[in-house]
C-alpha positions as CSV (number, residue, x, y, z in Angstrom):
1,M,17.4,11.2,23.0
2,D,17.7,12.2,19.5
3,F,15.2,14.2,17.7
4,Y,14.5,11.7,15.1
5,Q,13.5,9.0,17.8
6,Y,10.6,10.9,19.0
7,I,8.6,10.7,15.7
8,P,9.2,10.4,11.9
9,F,9.0,14.3,11.4
10,E,11.4,14.1,8.2
11,A,9.1,11.3,6.9
12,I,5.8,13.1,7.3
13,G,7.4,16.3,5.9
14,V,8.3,13.9,2.7
15,A,4.8,12.7,2.4
16,V,3.3,15.9,2.8
17,F,5.5,17.5,0.1
18,A,4.9,14.7,-2.1
19,L,1.4,15.4,-1.9
20,T,2.1,18.8,-3.3
21,G,3.9,17.4,-6.1
22,A,1.0,14.9,-7.0
23,L,-1.6,17.8,-6.6
24,M,0.7,19.7,-9.2
25,A,1.1,16.8,-11.4
26,A,-3.0,16.6,-11.4
27,R,-3.2,20.2,-12.4
28,K,-0.8,19.7,-15.2
29,G,-2.6,16.4,-16.5
30,M,0.5,14.0,-16.0
31,D,0.3,10.2,-16.3
32,P,1.2,8.0,-13.5
33,F,5.0,7.9,-14.1
34,G,4.7,12.1,-14.0
35,F,2.9,11.8,-10.9
36,A,5.2,9.4,-9.1
37,L,8.3,11.5,-10.5
38,L,7.1,14.9,-9.2
39,A,5.9,13.7,-6.1
40,T,9.4,12.2,-5.6
41,L,11.3,15.3,-6.8
42,T,9.2,17.4,-4.1
43,G,9.5,14.8,-1.4
44,V,13.1,14.3,-1.3
45,G,14.5,17.0,-3.3
46,G,15.3,19.7,-0.2
47,G,16.7,16.9,1.9
48,T,18.7,15.5,-1.0
49,V,20.5,19.4,-1.5
50,R,20.8,19.6,2.4
51,D,22.9,16.3,2.7
52,L,24.8,17.1,-0.3
53,L,26.0,20.5,1.0
54,I,26.7,18.7,4.6
55,G,28.7,15.9,3.1
56,I,26.4,12.9,4.3
57,R,27.0,9.9,2.3
58,P,24.8,8.1,1.1
59,V,22.0,10.9,0.7
60,F,19.2,10.1,3.3
61,W,17.0,8.3,0.7
62,V,19.7,6.3,-1.0
63,G,20.6,4.6,2.1
64,D,16.9,4.0,3.3
65,P,14.6,4.2,0.4
66,R,11.4,4.2,2.4
67,D,11.1,7.8,1.5
68,V,10.9,7.1,-2.2
69,L,8.5,4.5,-1.5
70,V,6.1,7.0,0.5
71,C,6.3,9.4,-2.3
72,V,5.3,6.9,-5.1
73,I,2.4,5.6,-2.7
74,V,1.2,9.0,-2.0
75,A,1.5,9.9,-5.8
76,E,-0.6,7.0,-7.0
77,L,-3.0,7.2,-4.3
78,V,-3.9,10.8,-5.6
79,F,-3.9,9.5,-9.3
80,A,-6.1,6.8,-8.3
81,L,-8.4,9.4,-6.9
82,G,-9.5,10.6,-10.3
83,P,-9.9,14.1,-11.8
84,K,-13.4,14.7,-10.2
85,R,-11.9,13.7,-6.5
86,V,-8.9,15.5,-6.8
87,A,-10.6,18.8,-7.9
88,A,-13.5,18.4,-5.2
89,L,-10.5,17.7,-2.9
90,E,-9.0,21.1,-4.0
91,A,-12.0,23.0,-4.0
92,G,-13.3,22.0,-0.5
93,R,-13.9,25.1,1.7
94,R,-10.6,26.7,1.2
95,G,-11.1,27.8,-2.2
96,G,-8.8,25.2,-4.1
97,R,-5.9,26.1,-1.5
98,V,-5.1,22.4,-0.5
99,L,-1.9,22.5,-2.3
100,V,-1.0,25.7,-0.8
101,W,-1.7,24.4,2.9
102,A,0.0,21.3,2.2
103,D,3.2,23.3,1.0
104,A,2.9,25.5,4.1
105,L,2.8,22.4,6.2
106,G,5.9,20.5,4.4
107,M,8.1,23.6,4.5
108,A,7.6,24.2,8.4
109,L,8.2,20.5,9.0
110,F,11.5,20.5,6.9
111,A,12.7,23.6,8.3
112,V,12.9,22.1,11.8
113,T,14.0,18.6,10.3
114,G,16.7,20.3,8.3
115,T,18.2,22.5,11.3
116,A,18.2,19.5,13.5
117,K,19.9,17.1,11.1
118,A,22.6,20.0,10.3
119,L,23.2,20.8,14.0
120,A,23.6,16.9,14.7
121,A,26.1,16.8,11.9
122,G,28.2,19.3,13.7
123,V,27.3,22.4,11.5
124,P,27.8,25.9,13.0
125,A,24.6,27.6,14.0
126,L,24.1,30.1,11.2
127,S,24.7,27.3,8.6
128,A,22.3,25.2,10.2
129,I,19.6,27.8,9.8
130,A,20.8,28.1,6.1
131,L,20.4,24.5,5.5
132,G,17.1,24.1,7.4
133,T,15.8,27.0,4.8
134,V,17.4,25.2,1.9
135,T,15.7,22.0,3.1
136,A,12.3,23.5,3.5
137,T,12.4,25.3,0.1
138,F,14.1,23.4,-2.6
139,G,11.5,20.6,-3.0
140,G,9.1,23.4,-3.9
141,I,11.5,24.8,-6.4
142,I,12.0,21.7,-8.1
143,R,8.5,21.0,-8.2
144,D,7.5,24.3,-9.9
145,I,10.5,24.4,-12.2
146,F,9.2,20.8,-13.5
147,A,5.6,21.7,-13.7
148,G,6.8,24.9,-15.7
149,I,5.7,27.6,-13.3
150,T,7.2,30.2,-11.4
151,P,8.5,29.0,-8.2
152,L,7.0,30.4,-5.0
153,V,10.5,31.7,-3.7
154,L,10.9,33.7,-6.8
155,R,7.5,35.4,-6.4
156,Q,6.7,38.1,-3.6
157,E,5.1,35.2,-1.2
158,I,6.4,35.3,2.1
159,Y,7.8,31.6,1.9
160,V,11.5,31.6,2.3
161,T,11.1,34.1,5.1
162,A,9.0,31.7,7.2
163,A,11.0,29.1,6.6
164,A,14.3,31.0,7.8
165,L,12.2,32.2,10.7
166,G,11.3,28.5,11.9
167,A,14.9,27.6,11.2
168,A,16.4,30.4,13.4
169,V,13.9,29.9,16.2
170,S,14.8,26.1,16.4
171,V,18.5,26.8,16.2
172,T,18.5,29.4,18.8
173,L,16.5,27.7,21.4
174,Q,18.5,24.3,20.8
175,V,21.8,26.7,21.4
176,I,20.6,27.9,24.6
177,G,19.7,24.5,25.9
178,T,16.1,23.9,25.1
179,P,15.4,20.3,24.7
180,V,15.3,19.4,20.8
181,F,11.9,18.3,20.5
182,L,10.7,21.5,22.2
183,S,12.9,23.7,20.0
184,A,11.9,21.8,17.0
185,A,8.1,22.4,18.0
186,V,8.4,26.2,18.5
187,G,10.4,26.4,15.3
188,F,7.8,24.6,13.4
189,A,4.9,27.0,14.9
190,A,6.8,30.1,14.0
191,A,7.4,28.9,10.5
192,F,3.7,27.4,9.8
193,G,2.3,30.5,11.8
194,L,4.0,33.1,9.6
195,R,3.1,31.3,6.4
196,A,-0.5,30.9,7.4
197,L,-1.0,34.5,8.3
198,A,0.7,35.6,4.8
199,I,-1.8,33.1,3.0
200,L,-4.9,34.2,5.1
201,R,-4.2,38.0,4.9
202,G,-2.4,38.1,1.5
203,W,0.9,39.3,3.0
204,S,3.8,39.5,0.4
205,L,7.2,41.3,0.3
206,P,8.0,44.3,-1.6
207,A,9.3,43.7,-5.2
208,F,12.0,45.9,-6.9
209,P,10.4,47.8,-9.9
210,S,10.6,45.8,-13.2
211,R,12.3,47.4,-16.1
212,D,10.5,45.2,-18.6
């Protein structure tokens, strides 16, 4: 049975990443169109790059626009909450880290769905790992660029590393014959687990000394 017949993992990832885009739009004080645009770019950005690199035509959301609809609905729901409720949501018990944790969840989901789709398209294992990492990170890159902030992947955050780990674990398990669903579940746990530890413990990668 194909991985996507178990549960719409990619749709869940799209919705979660769209949420991060909408929360970023709220931080930047955008209008409803800005919310929808940033949520959609974030939600489908990574998968779009993946499909273009694989050569899939049409790109997944062009052939089935339901993912775009999910992004718009999520964006307008966040907008409808209003500034006070969004601020309360982000404050919470995690000190304003709803966006960070949602981003970690979306990253882990896309790391495994990206690799699964790449392998299903006949891509070699190493290329599938790279495509899974691209799927997991490019939505956040697009979101941060459009919001005018330095993308997470260009900081010292353990982010791309976590995505690559999840993709590598998922691909490795599939190559040795592990069922796709189990491979994806373990890969997701690896990606999310590493990112969660980095968030909670403040882990970061060493940076090259700047000359500025």
